[in-house]
N, C-alpha and C positions, 0 to 999 in steps of 0.2 A: 700425531704430535702436532701441537699448536705453534705456529710461526712466532718468532719474538716480536713482531711488530704488531701481532694481533694481541698479545698479552699487554703491550703498552697502550694500544687502542683501549682495551678494557680499562686501564688505570686512568686514561684520559676521561673517559666516561663518566668516572666517579671523582674528577678533580684531583687526582693523585700524580699527575705528571709535573716535572719542573719547567715553569715558565721560560720563555727566551729571554735573556739578559738583555738589558736596553742597549749595552755597549757593542753588541754585534750588529745591528741595524745602523748604529750611529758611525760606526766606523767602514760600513760598507759603501760603493758609490752610490749616493742619493738617487740616482736615477733608475737604480734597480730596486725598486719598492718590493718588500718580501711580500709575497703570497701566503694565503692561508696554508697551503700543504706544505710550503717551504718553513714556514715557522713550525709546523708540525714535526717535520723531519728532524729540526734542530732540537725540539723538545724531547722527541724520542731519543737522540742520541743522549743528551745531557742527562736525563733520567736514568738511563741505563748505565751510563758512565759513573754517576754519582752513588748508584745503588751499591750496597754490599754484596749483591749478588753477581755484580758484574765480572766475569773471568779475566783472569791476568796471564798473560798479555791479551790485550783487547782486539777482537776481530770482528768487524761489522761489514754488512753490504748494503748499500743504498740502491734498492732496485727501482729505476725511476725512468720515465719514458724520454725519448730523446726530445731535447728542447725544453725540457722542465725546469733547467737551471742548476744541474749538478755542479758546475765549476763554482758557481755562485755559494752552494752549500760548502764547496770545499774551502772557499775562503773565510766563511763564516767560522767553520770548524778550526781553522788556524788561529783565528783571534780567541776562540774559547779555549782551545788547548794551549795557547801561549800564556795565557791567564792562569792556567793549571800547571805552569812551570815547564812545558815543552818549548824547545827552541829550534829544532831541527826537523826539517820536513823532507821527507824523499819522495818526489812525484815521479811515476813513471807509467809508461803507456805502451801500446804494441808498436805504433808508427811514428816515425821520426817527424813527419809533418805535423802530427798532432801536438808534439812537444814544442815546435816552434809557435805555434799557434796559442798554446798554453802560456809560453813566457810572455807574451805580448800581453795576455790578461791578467798576468798577475805582476809584470815588472814594468810595464810602459804606461806610465802615468798619462800620457798624452792619446793613449788609443781609447777609440771610442766604446771599446768594450774592457777597459780596465776595472777591475772589480773592487778595488779599495777607495776609501775616501781620500781626497787630497791629502789629509793627514791623518795619520792612525794615532790616536791617544788612548792609552789604556793606564788605568789609575794615576792619571794625571801626567804620564811621561809618554813622549812621542817614541814610537816604535817604527823602526826601519825594515823593509823589505830587502834582504841580502841574498843574492845569487851565488852560491857555492858549486865547486866540482867535488869536494868532499867535506867532511865535518872535523876535519882535524884541527882548523883553525878558525872555527865558526865564532861569529861574534854572540856572545851569551847575552846581549841586550836586544838582539834584534831577531826577526822571523827568518831564519836560513833556509832556502828551498834549493836542493839538489834536484835538476830534471834529467831525466834518462829514459832511454826506450828499455823496455823488458829486455831485449836481447842483448842490449849494450850494458846494462846493469849485470846480467848474467855472465857476459865474457869477462867483465872487469873483476867479478868476484873470484872466479876461477883460474884466471890468467893475471897473475900480479904484475903491475907495471908501475912506474914512477909517478907519484902524484895521484896515483888511482885510488880507488876505494878497494878496500879489502874486508873480509869478514871480522878481522880484529878491530876494526874501527867503530864496530857496534857493541863492543863487549862493554865498554864503561859509560855508555851515555844512552839516555831513552831517545827513541826515535818515533815519529809519525810517519808511516809508509802510507802514500796515497796512491791507489792504483785506478785508473780511468780505463774505461772499456774492459772491465775486470773479467768478462767471460773467457778473455784469451789465456786466463791464468790456470783454467782448470785442465790443462792438458794430462797431469797425474790422475786426477780425480776420476776421468772418464776410462782411464786405461787400465788394463790387467796385464801387469808385467811380471816376468819370471825373477826369482831371486836374484841371478846375475845382472838381468837388466836393471833391477832396482838399485843395485849396488853401482853400475857403470854410468847409469843414465842420469845426468845431473841437469833436470828440467828447469824452466823458468818457475814453476811452481815451487820447486824444491829449493830454489836459490832464494825466493822471497821468503819462504817458510823459516830457512835458516836464519836471514838476518831477523825475522820477526821473533824468533825463540830465543834471541841471545840476551834480552832484557825483558823481566816480567812486567816492566812499566811501558813497553812498546805498544802501539796503537797501529792496526792496520785497517784503514778506510778503503772499503772497495765501492766502485760505482759502474754500475752497467744498466743498460735498458734491456739486455737480452739474455738473463740467466736461465738457462735451460732445466727448468724444473721437472721436466717430463722426464729428465734422465734421473733415475732413483738414487744413484750415488751422490749426485750434485744436490739433490733434494735434501737427502739425509746430511749432508755436509752443512748446508746453510739454514735448515729450519731454525736453528738457534742463533743465527747471525743476520738474518734480513732484517734490520731494524726499521725499514721504511719501505713501502710498497705502494708506488704510483704508477700504475700501468698506463699503457698509451691510451686505452678504452676510457680511463678516467679522465686523463689529461684531456682528450677530446670532447668528452661529455661536460668537463667543466669550462669548455670553450676556451682553452688557452691556446688551441691549434686552430690553423687554417681549416675550412672544409676541405674535402677532397673529391675531385670529379673526373672520372676518366672521360676523354672526349675522343670517341671512335671515329675514324674516317677512312672512306676507299680512296683518298687522296695518294699520288706518288709521295714518296719521302720528302722532297723538296718543297712541294706544295703544301704538306703537312706542316713543315718548318715556317713556311710563309705565313700560313694559318695562325701559328702561335705568335708572329711578329706583329700581325694585325691586333690579335687579342691583347698582347702585352702594352701596344701603343694606346689602345682602347683604356686600359686599366691606367696608363700615365695620365690620359686626359681627365678621367674621373677623378684621380689623386688631385690634379691641378685645379680642377673646377671647385674643389672644396680647399683650396690654398694648403695642400699637403705635399711637401717637398720630396716625395717617395718616389724613388727609381724602380720600377719593376725589372727584374733580370729573369732571363730564361736560360734554361740548360738542355744539351744536346747529347743524349746519352747513346754511345756507340757500343758494339759488341768487341770489337778489336781495335787496338791502337791505330793500325794502318787504315781501318775504315774511318775513324775520327778525324785522322789528319787529312785524309781524301776529302771527307765531307765539308770540313771547315775551308778547305781552299776552294771547292764549288760553291759553297754558300757566299763567301766573300765576293766571288766573280758574280754569282746571281743578284746579289743584293747591290752591287756597284750598278749593274744593268737594269734594274727593276723599273717597271714601266706602269702607268696608270691602267693601261689595257690588261697587263697580267692580273692586276688587283682586281679590276672589273670582272674578268673571267672567273677570279677565286670567288668572287662574292656569289657568282652565279652558281658554282660548284658546292659550296658550302650550304647544308641544310640545318646544322644544329641551331637551337634556338639562341645560344650565346653569341654565335658568329653573327646572326641575323641583327642581334641588339647591337654589335659592335659596329657593323657596317650602317645600320641605321642612325647610331649616334654620328658617325662621320657625315652621312648626308644630311641629317637635321641640323647639324652645325656649320654647314657650308664648306666643309673639308672635301674637296674633290678627289678623286682616285689619284690623279696626277700631284696633288698637294701631298696626298698621304705617301705615295711612293717617294716623293722627295724627302721628306720626314724620315723615312725607314731607310733611305739610302746613308742618310747623314748618321742617324741614331745607332745604326748596326753596321757601319762601315768597320775596316779592318782593325782600326785603332781601339774599337770598343768590343772586340772579340778577343777571347783568351783561351787557349789550349792548357790543360793541367794534365798531361800525359807523360812528360819528361821528367825523369828523376833528377836531372841536373840542375834544374832551377825549381824543384819542387818546394824548398824552403821559401823562397822569395814568393812564389805563387801563393803558398798557404796564405801568407801574411796579407796578400793583397785580396785573396777571397774572403779572408776573416773581415774585411772592411768593406764588404761590397755596399752596405748601406751609407758610407760616407759621401758627403756630396762631391767630394774631389775624387772619388773612385770612377774611373772612366767606364767600366765594363757594363755591358747589358747582355752579353752573350757567352756562354761557357761551354766547352767542347771537352768531354772527358768518357773514359771507360769505368774505371774503378777506384780512381783516387779520392772520390769525395764520399765512399759508402760510410766511412766512420769520421768521428771528430770534426765534421765542417759545421761551423756555427753561421748560418746565414738566415735573415728573416725575409729580406724582400725577392725570395724566389718564388714565382707564381706559375712557371710553366715548365714542364718537363716533356721533351720530345724524343720519343723512342725511335731509334734510326735504323732498325732492324725489325723484321717481321717472322723471326722464327719462332717455335716453341720448343722448349728443351725438355718439358716434363714428359714421363712417360707413366702410363698407369696411374694410380692414385696419389704417388709422391710427387710432391712440388719440387721443382729443380732449384739449384743453389742460386742460379742466375735469377730466377724469378723472385727468390726470397730476397736476393740482393736489390732487386728493384724495388720491391716493397719496402726495404729499410731506407733506400734513397728517398723514397716518396715520404715516408715517416720523418725523415731529417728536413725535407723541403716544407713540411706542413707546419713548422714553426711560425707562429702567429706574427705578423709585422704590425706592431702597435701604432694606433691612430686613434684620434679623438675628433668628432665634429663638434660635440659641446663639452663643457667642461663636467657635466654630471654623467657623462658616458664612461664606461670602464675602458681604460686605455689598451690594456694587455688581453682582452678577452673578445671574442665574437661578439657582434652586436646585433646581427641581422638574421638570426635564426628564426625570429618571429616574424619576419618579412624577407624571405629569400628572393623576392622579385625585386627588391630595393636595387637601384642603379650601384649602390656602394657594395653590395654582396660580392662582385667580382674582385673587389679589393681584400677580400679576407677567404677567397678561394684558391687553391692549386689545382692546375688543369695538368693532366697526364695525358699527352697526345700519343695516340697510338693506332695501330691497324684496327680495321672492323672486323675483328675476329672474336666472335663470343666465347669460343673455348679458351683462347689467351685471356681474355678478360675474366673468365669465370676463375680461371688458375691464379691470375693476378689477385681476385678477390679473396681467394682461399688464403694466398701468402699474405695479404693484410691482415686476415683473421688470424693467421698463425703469429704475427708480430704484435697481435693485440687490438687490432682494428676492426670491429665486427660491423662492417657498414650495411649489413642486412637489417640491422636493428633500427635503422634510421628511416622514418617514414616522413612523407609529405603530407599535410592537411591543407584542404583550400578554404579559407574564410571568404565567402561570397555574400555581399550585400544583395538583397532581394531587389529585383528591379522595381516593384511597387513602392519600397521604402525610398530608393533613390529619386522617385518621381515625385514625392511629396515636398511640399513647401519647407516642412521642417529640416529636411536633409539639404534641400537646395539654398535655402535662405537662413535657416535657423542657426542659433549660437550654441556652443557648448562653453562655459565659463571657467577659467582655468587661472591659477596664480603664478607668480614667480617668487623666487627667493632673493635676499639680500643679506649683505654683510651684517650682523649685529654687533655694535658698538659693546665692547667687553665691559663698559660700566653697566651695561643692561643684563649682564649674564648673572643669574640669581640661583644656579643649580647645576647639578650635572645633567648631562643630556639624558631624556627618555629611555633611549636604547641601552644605556648603561645603567641608570638607576633603577628602571622598571623590570630588568632582567632576574629571573630567578637563578640563583647559583646554587649548583647542588654539589655536596662533598660527600665522599665515601670515607668514613673512618675505618682504621684498621680493626678487624673483628675477632682475629684469631681463628678464623676458619681453617679446618686442615682435612687432609684426606690419606687414606691408605691404598695403595695399588698392589695387588698380589700378582707381580709381573712374571713369576715363575709358573703360574698354574696354567693348564692348557687352554682353559676358558678365563681369560684375564677378568678379575673381578676388583671391585672397588668399593670402599665405603668412606664416606665423607661425614665430617661432623662441622655442622654450620649454626652458629646461635641464632638464635630470633632476633630480628632486626627491627628497630623502630625509626621512625623519622620524625626529627625535632625540626620545627619551622620557627624561624625568628628573624629579626632584623638586625642590623648592625647596632640601632639604639637599644634593642632589649639586650644584647650582649654586653653593651657599654653600661646599661644598668645593673647588671650581674656583676661585672667586675671592669672598670672604664680602662684598668691598665692593659687588659688583653688587646684592646683594639689599639691603644697608644703605642703598644709595644710592636704590633704588626706594622703600623704606620712608619715607625722609625727605621724599618729595614729599607725603605725606599726614599732616595733623596728628595724624590718630586713632592714628597708629602711634609717637607719642611715648610712652616707657615709663611716664610718670605716667598718660597716659590709658588705655593698654592695661591698667594694674593695676585700672583703674576697671571694666573688663568682665571681666577674667582675674585675679582677685586671687592665684592660685597661681603665677604665673609670677614667676620670680626675677632673670631678666634678660632682654635683648634676644636674646642668643645662644641662650638656651632656647627662645624664641618662634620664632626662625627656623629651629632645627634638629630641634627636639622633634617626634616624629612625631603628637603629639597637636595641635599648632598647625600651623605652616606646613611644618615638614620633610616632612610625607607628602603634601604637595599636589602632584598629577602635571601635568606640562606634556608637550604634544606639540607640538614646534617642526618645522615643515615649511619647508624651504628648500633651498638649493644646499649640498650638502657639509656639513661640521661648522659649527656655530653659531659665529659670532664673538662676542667680549665684547659688541659693541654689540647684537648680536640677542640675546644673552641677556638683557641689560639690558632691551631693549624688550619681551621676552615675559614677564619678571619684573613690568615695569611694568603691564602689560596685566592680568595676574592679580591683582597687589596691588590695583589700582583696583576690579576686581569684589569683592574680599574686604573693602576697606574700605567699599563700600556696604553689605555684608550685615552688617558689625559695627556699623555705625553705626545701622542700622535694628533693633537689638536694645532692646527696652524691658524685658520680662520673659523669662525663661528658665524652660523647663519640663523636667518628667521624666516619664515614664510609669509608674505604680504597677505594682508587680510583682503586687498582689493583684487578681486578676480576679473580678469579682462576676456573679453568675448573672442571666440575663434569659429570660424563657419565650420558646421558640423562636417559638411562635404570635404574640408580640408584634413580633417581629423581621422574620419573614418573611411575606408575604402577596401577594396578585396586586396587580401594577401595570403600568400603561401607561406606556411610554416613548418619548420624540421621538428620533429618529436623523435625522442631515443627511446626505443623498446616500450612502446605503450602497450598496456594491459589490463585486464580486469576493470574495465569500465573508467578507468582513472584518466589523466592526463594524455591527450592525444587520441582519445576514443570517442566516437560519435554518440551524442545523445541517445540515438535510436539503436545502438549496438546490441547484440544479444547478450553481451557480458554485462550490460547495465542493468540495475536493480529494476523490476518490472515497473514498479511505482513511479519510477524516475522516466522511463523510457518514453521519448516523444520525438515524434517526426516534425521537427521544428520548420521545416520548409513549408509547412502547411499552416504555421501559426504567423499570423499577420501582425502580432504585437512583438515577434522577436525580429530584430533588424538583419540578422545574418541567416544563412540556410541551415546551419548546424551550430553545435556547441561541442567544442572539444576540451572542456576544462575539468578540473579536478571532481573526484564523486561528491564532494562536498557542494561544489559549483552545480552540478548536475541536480542535485536535492533541492538546491534554492530554486532553480530554474521551475522544476515540478511544483514547488511550493508556491511559487508566483503565479502559475497558470490557474492553481485553484481560486485565485482572487482576480482574475482579468475582468470576469463578468461583472463584479461589484465595482471595479475600478471605473468600467465602461459607464455606469450610471452617473458617475462624478466628472468623469474627464472625456474631452472629445478625441484626443489623440493619445495614445499609449505606445511607447517604443521602449524596450529593453535592449541595450547594446553592451556587447562584451568587449572589454578592453583589452586586445591582445597586443600589449605594448604601443598603443595608439598614442595615449596621452599618460601625464604625470601631474601631481600637485604637490606641493611642500607644507610640510606640517608648521603651524604656527610658531611653536615653541622653539624647534631647532634647525628647522629647513631641511628635515630629512626628506628624501625623495619618496613619493608613495604612488603606487599604479592601482587604483582600485579597480576589482575585478569587473565590475558593472556600473554603467550610469543608467539610471531610469528618466526618461523626459516623460512628464505628464503636462498636458495642456488643456486648458479650459478656456472656451471662447468668452469674451464678454463683448459689450456693445461696441468699443472701439479697440480692437486688438485682442490680445489673449493674455491669460496669466499661465505662467511656465514654471513647473517644479523641476530642478535638476538635482537627483538624488544619486549619490555615490554608494555603493553598496558592496560589501566585502565577505563573501562565505570565507570561512577559515577552519582548517583542521584543529582538531583538539590540541595536538602537540604544538601547535603555533600560538594558541591563544594568550598565553603569559608573556612569550617572548615578544609579540606584537602588539601588546596592549596600547602602545603609544598611538598605533594607527587608529584604534577604536576610540581613545580619547579624542584625537584629532577629528575624526568623523563627527563625534557628538558636539564638537565646537562650531561646527560649520553653520547650524542652523541659526545661532545668534550672532556669529562674529564674520563669516564670510560675505563680503559686499559685492555684488555683481555690478560692473562699472560698464557702461554703455558707451561706445564712440559715437554713434548716431542717435539722438534723442527720438525716441518712439513712445508710444502710449502702451506698449507691453509690460507686464509686470514679471520680473524675473526673481525667482528665490532659489538659494542652494541649500540642500540638506544632506546629512549623512545619517546613516542608521547604525545600530550597534551590529557587531558581528552576527553574521547567520550561522549557527551552529546546532545541530540537530540535539546533540548530547547536553550542551553546557549553555546555550544562549538563546533557547527558543522562546523563553518567557520574556526577556528583554527585546528581543527582535519583533514578536508579535505585537507587543505593546506599543512599539514605535510605529511598526508598519500598517496597524489598523487605524492610526490616526488619518493615513492616507485615505482610506475608505470610508 
């Protein structure tokens, strides 16, 4: 059977999902910018909820990785369902400490993790968040939230008490039930019970379902990172309910988590702890060097509460008496690369062992340590632990056993120290303790956001392409444990079980050849790069190319049907699918057919009111110009797939789909940029260097695979370490890149007849340039340096080259346009006057199937 989210993904592919309403982002805390997958989660729910096929009452499950922002999704869905007439929201979760943390997120406007905007405004009216104990006297103009634990809710329902909730309270009003850590609900689903047991056993799951089915308009929103789909009963129950699936592996591969490293050592437990302190302090210094006020914290994980209490006491006493001699001895004992790097940093920056010991005595003194093992103060501690990132939060070290396995939102945890050395698994089965450790690691792997420059992504890892960078330690979680390969294997298996397949991540070394490093072009030569600047709005004369030049695809309803003979022993199916045609046209073409189609679609979105549009595009003179001019909507391309010629209704739906996409792009405009035409010189030696790159699951001659690998097509296979024209010892680019490198080699001899020096250099996130039109960042895959000697100095051609897969040619055609502008418009500016002649070129995309004629024509001008 197909999962619900798979059906919705198919609709998205053909442009048939409902797009995210603007009011959701507008009424969430602006510092929580919605990520692409979060937008898809919203769109999946709204598409399903507004469908005539949506079951009533409605139950869905968001299966999303720890740290992916499930609580933000909850807040956004509250706003959406409020607009749909819902006022009462029942939030419940397994643990009471999670309830207290969640209250902070939903109710405390001064909390750093408050989810909503300062003022919630829906349909022009301010909306209040109202906490209630029951819904008997709920404010019908507010978002009323009742917070409960699953067990507390269960008790209230079955044991009536004054001012408490009862099942009768849910008969006359529709409710949205929100279940966090929803895997705890599945107690009945997993069990086989006798008839008597089913009669007598009022489980949590039964309690929730009893409330849920009281009203056909009720909605049950479940959220979990760990739905056990290997259990066939649970899988059967949830195949039609999982509305969005975003596994931990996908979360990691999309770079929204820290990297995860196990740091094994044979040190005694206390010295292992001191090692973590030194690493944490090193990370703090790196953050400070880059003017980032981020305080790294670490966690000490014990097996028993008594052990945790004792270790905390011993730790505080050890730190209080810590000396430089102890740290010196520790540096001699540590053999790991990262610890050597940390101690080298302190040494190179004049921080002696005594100075470092003094810092650690202060930063990890008793007032900066907290234990979270006591149930009596769990509520207060949970709120403090939920704000570890705040500047006024004093804690650097946390001591715990099991209190933080679920519901803990922390971003600045970078080190976890395992304080015990036992293995609890036997045979092939992984112990629950190791699974718990893996889940804690997954929770600690939430990315701690930072930026060094404005054009870096803030909420994603930035150094996968340069894992040797100093800043890599600032996006890596270290798990400090004993040097026991059997335990580490067990832990890695547990990480795989929760969705992190670390075996698929491989490191590749980009090594510049010593001969290239010895050349004058490397030591003294320049590469010319441009910057971007804010564009005055009066100079904006069109949509950005990334919006305007995109091809939008819409799949019309076709009436396709099928019959399945489910009662036959060998299930048979017959399908009736009409022959489809694809109509290609622009918005301008549709306006010529029927201008009202486009005008009606634009009227659906307030941003397309002429007065509003003028604030974004001050040079438009009329709505007709905006619709028909090729600089605006006129050139926007649609591909409409359906049966025969599109009807007026189909054209309207297709235009509405495109307009909704463009509306979101325009609404997100804050500042518009343009790339400068002056390219300033940078030393090649400062741009290109040796680096280590992480690749996930490289295969079949693609990204992450050597140019000389057996899986690479024979005609492209090259041992680049022996080719003097290629700057690096190997190439790990895409198959299209490998095809280009092989193509280039065929012209090297011809190029040597004209040029004295030839170097092709792969750009592995080493540099970027900005498009002239809208300042879009672009990282060409290759730069080719061609130098020809002349009487006084030399002539140098710097040529940017971009091999491009077929599926990206249309989407990225703005890049090709920019490359082709360089020859005429890019101006190399020299800081020091010399007699050398520099020129900057770009070539058409290299693509074997679609661009060879254009590419060869341009490339042969070099020869």
